[in-house]
Structures are given as C-alpha cells and as structure tokens.
N, C-alpha and C positions, 0 to 999 in steps of 0.2 A: 552495556545495556543494549538490548535488541528489541525489535518490534516485528510483529507479523502483520503484513499488509495483504488484504485480499481485494481483488477487483473483479466484478462480474457485470455483464451486460451484453448488449448487441455489439457484435464485432464491427469496428470501424477502423479507418486508417489513423495512426498516430497515438493510440492508447498508451503504449509503452513509453513513447517519447514524452508525452504530457505528464505521466505519473513520475517518471524519473527526473524530469525537469523540476518538479516541485521538491523532490528529495534533494537534488543538487543545490537548489536555491537556499536551503536551510542546513546544508552540510551533512546530510544523511547519506551514508554509504550503503549500497545494495550488496549484500553478501551472497545471496543465492536467490534464484527465482525459477518458477515453473509456470508455463502457460500452455493452454490448449484451446482449441476452438471446436466446439461440439455443435455441428450444423452451423447456425449463425450466432451462437452464444460464445462469448469470450470469457475465459476464466483464468485468472492469474493469482498466484500466491508468491509473495516476496518475503525474504528475511532481511531485515535492515539493521545496520549498526546505528543506533541513535546516541551513542556516547558523546559525540561532538556536535549534536544538533544545536543550532543557534537560537532556537525558539523553545518555549516550554512544550512538553509533549502534547498537551491538549490543543495548543495552537497549531502544531504540525498536523495533528489528526484532523482539525477543522479545515486546514488548507487542502488536504487530500479529499475530504468530503465535498468541499466546494468544487474542486477539480472534477470529481465524479459527477456532480450535478450538472456541470457545464457540458459534459459528454453524454448525459443521460445514462450514467453507469452508477453502480453501487460500489463505494470504496470504504472498507472498514480497516481500522488500525487498532491493534491490540498489543499492549506491552507484553513482552515475553513472559514475565512473572505471572501475569493474569492467564495467559494462554496455558502455561504449564500447570497452574493451579486447577484450571478447568478440566484438564486431561489427566489428572492424577487419579489413580485408582485407589 
C-alpha cells in the first residue's frame, strides 16, 4: 500500500526533516520524492510505503496536516488507490 504526499508553502529551513520525521515516527517509508523551489514557494511530492504504518491511515494523514499547520504549510495525503482512480481516463 502506498500514499502520495504533497507539501506546499513558503520555503523555510527544515521542511523535509519535519515531514520525514512524522513518517519515521509511524514507520512509513519514503520510496521516492521530488521537490522544487519556485521563487519563495516550496513544492514537494512524495511516494510513501504505508504497508507497515503503525497507525490508521486517517491518523497518519492528520499527523501530517498538523505538522503542516505548525509550519504554515499545506500537506495533503492521498491513498494511492484514490490517486489512481482520480487520474484514470
């Protein structure tokens, strides 16, 4: 089972560290990631393995949303099945 995590907001020090710390805390493995900075806007997309997550998916998503709010960022987590369904032609 995998999830897509997106992070957007004003670029600051430690964004990647804080997001990955939440993932590590619940045993979520980051499989791939892409990030860019457009002027002062930070944008990151991650693909995460949630197979061994120690908490229910909704709780994991809530933890990341809370982390985002603390950094004044937007963090969205979507289960891969939902992501694939949304992008199916």
